[in-house]
C-alpha positions in Angstrom: 141.0 15.1 9.5 144.6 14.1 8.7 147.5 14.2 11.2 150.8 14.2 9.4 152.9 15.5 12.3 155.1 12.5 12.6 155.7 11.5 9.0 156.5 13.4 5.8 154.0 13.0 2.9 154.4 9.6 1.1 154.6 10.9 -2.5 155.9 7.6 -4.0 152.6 6.0 -4.8 151.4 9.3 -6.4 154.5 9.6 -8.6 154.2 5.9 -9.5 150.6 6.3 -10.5 151.2 9.5 -12.5 154.2 8.0 -14.3 152.1 4.9 -15.3 149.2 7.1 -16.4 151.7 8.9 -18.8 153.0 5.4 -19.9 156.5 6.3 -18.9 159.2 3.9 -17.7 161.5 4.8 -14.9 164.3 5.4 -17.5 162.1 7.7 -19.5 160.9 9.8 -16.5 164.6 10.0 -15.3 165.6 11.3 -18.7 162.9 13.9 -18.7 163.3 15.3 -15.2 167.0 14.8 -14.6 166.6 12.6 -11.5 168.4 9.3 -11.6 166.5 6.0 -12.1 167.7 4.6 -8.8 166.5 7.7 -6.9 163.1 7.6 -8.7 162.8 4.0 -7.7 163.6 4.8 -4.1 161.1 7.6 -4.1 158.3 5.5 -5.6 158.9 2.8 -2.9 158.9 5.6 -0.2 162.4 4.6 0.8 163.5 8.3 0.6 161.8 11.6 0.7 162.6 13.9 -2.3 163.8 17.4 -1.9 161.6 20.3 -2.9 163.7 20.8 -6.1 163.2 17.1 -7.0 159.4 17.3 -6.5 159.4 20.4 -8.7 161.3 18.6 -11.4 158.9 15.7 -11.2 155.9 17.9 -11.3 157.2 19.7 -14.4 158.0 16.3 -16.1 154.6 14.8 -15.2 152.6 18.0 -16.0 151.0 18.4 -12.6 151.5 20.8 -9.7 153.8 20.2 -6.7 150.7 20.2 -4.6 149.2 17.4 -6.6 152.2 15.3 -5.8 152.5 16.2 -2.1 148.8 16.0 -1.4 148.7 12.5 -3.0 145.8 10.4 -4.0 143.3 11.6 -1.3 142.5 15.3 -1.6 139.3 14.9 0.4 140.7 16.0 3.8 139.2 19.3 5.0 141.9 19.7 7.7 145.5 18.7 7.4 148.3 19.3 10.0 151.7 19.3 8.4 154.4 18.2 10.8 157.8 19.7 11.2 159.4 16.7 9.5 157.2 17.3 6.4 158.0 21.0 6.1 160.5 21.7 3.3 163.6 23.6 4.5 165.9 25.5 2.2 169.4 25.7 3.7 171.9 28.3 2.6 175.1 26.6 1.5 177.1 29.2 3.5 174.9 28.4 6.6 173.9 32.1 7.0 170.2 31.4 7.0 167.4 28.8 7.1 164.2 29.2 5.1 161.3 26.9 6.1 158.6 26.7 3.5 155.3 27.2 5.4 152.9 27.8 2.5 151.4 25.1 0.3 153.0 24.4 -3.0 149.8 25.1 -4.8 150.2 28.8 -4.1 153.8 29.2 -5.4 154.1 32.2 -7.6 150.9 33.7 -6.1 151.5 33.9 -2.3 154.3 32.2 -0.4 155.3 32.4 3.2 158.3 31.3 5.1 160.0 31.2 8.5 163.3 32.9 8.1 166.1 32.3 10.6 169.2 34.4 10.1 172.5 33.8 11.9 174.3 36.8 13.4 176.0 38.5 10.4 173.9 36.4 8.0 172.4 37.8 4.8 169.9 36.5 2.3 170.1 38.4 -1.0 167.6 38.0 -3.8 167.5 39.1 -7.4 164.4 40.8 -8.8 161.1 38.8 -8.7 158.4 39.3 -11.3 156.9 42.8 -11.7 154.7 44.0 -8.9 155.9 41.4 -6.4 156.0 42.6 -2.8 157.5 41.1 0.3 156.3 41.5 3.9 158.8 40.7 6.7 157.6 40.5 10.3 160.4 40.2 12.8 159.7 38.0 15.8 163.1 38.0 17.5 166.5 39.7 17.0 166.8 42.5 14.4 167.0 42.5 10.7 167.9 45.0 8.1 166.0 45.1 4.8 167.6 46.6 1.6 165.2 47.2 -1.3 166.7 49.0 -4.2 168.6 52.0 -2.8 166.7 52.0 0.5 167.7 50.3 3.7 165.7 50.1 7.0 166.3 48.3 10.3 163.3 46.1 11.5 162.9 45.3 15.2 160.8 42.6 16.9 157.0 43.2 16.3 157.7 45.4 13.3 156.8 44.6 9.7 158.7 45.9 6.6 156.8 46.0 3.3 158.8 46.5 0.2 158.9 46.0 -3.6 160.6 42.8 -4.4 160.7 43.3 -8.2 164.1 44.8 -7.7 167.3 43.4 -6.1 166.7 43.1 -2.3 168.3 41.6 0.7 167.6 40.8 4.4 170.5 40.7 6.8 171.1 40.3 10.5 173.5 42.8 11.9 172.8 41.9 15.5 174.6 39.6 17.9 171.8 37.0 18.2 169.9 34.8 15.8 166.9 36.5 14.3 163.6 35.0 13.3 160.9 36.4 11.1 157.9 35.5 8.9 158.4 36.4 5.3 155.4 36.6 3.0 155.8 37.0 -0.8 152.9 38.3 -2.8 152.8 38.4 -6.6 150.9 41.3 -8.2 151.4 43.8 -5.4 149.5 43.8 -2.2 151.4 46.4 -0.2 
C-alpha cells in the first residue's frame, strides 16, 4: 500500500532514468519537448513539480505514457491513495472554473473524470471531442446548465446530464452560489 496524501509524486528520478535510457542530454530533451533545460534539471532533482502540460510534453518526447512518468519506477503497488496536493488542477485563466483531474493519466482519451467547480456566472465551453464521445455531468451542489449542440437543460443537485460531446458544448452556472459536479468523459459512446 502506498500513501501519497502529503506529497506529490516524485517524477524526477523517472524522467532522469528515461532520458538516460534514450541517451539524451538535458539540452536534447529540452529541444524535443519545449521545456527549458533549467526547468528539466529542477524537475529531475525533484526541486519543482511539473504541470500536467509539462508531463504530457515529456511523455511525448520520451515515448511513454503520462502514467508511466507519474507512477514512477515502482508499479507494484496494489493500492495507491493520491493526495490533494498530487491531484492536477486545471485553472481557467478567467477564474470562472476549476477542473480537478481525478482520473489516472493512463485512461486519458478513453475515460476521464473531473471535479468541476463553477463560480456564479462561470462558464466552461468546449469544442467538439472525437466522434462518439459522451459526457456525464452529476451536480452535487448549486445548479448548472448544459448546452450540447442546439439543446440546453438545467441540472440540479443529484441530477445527471448525459450528452454528446462530439459537438460544441458548454457547462455554465447561472445560479448565485458556487456549483460543484463530477464530470465523466467517455470516448466511443457510453450513454
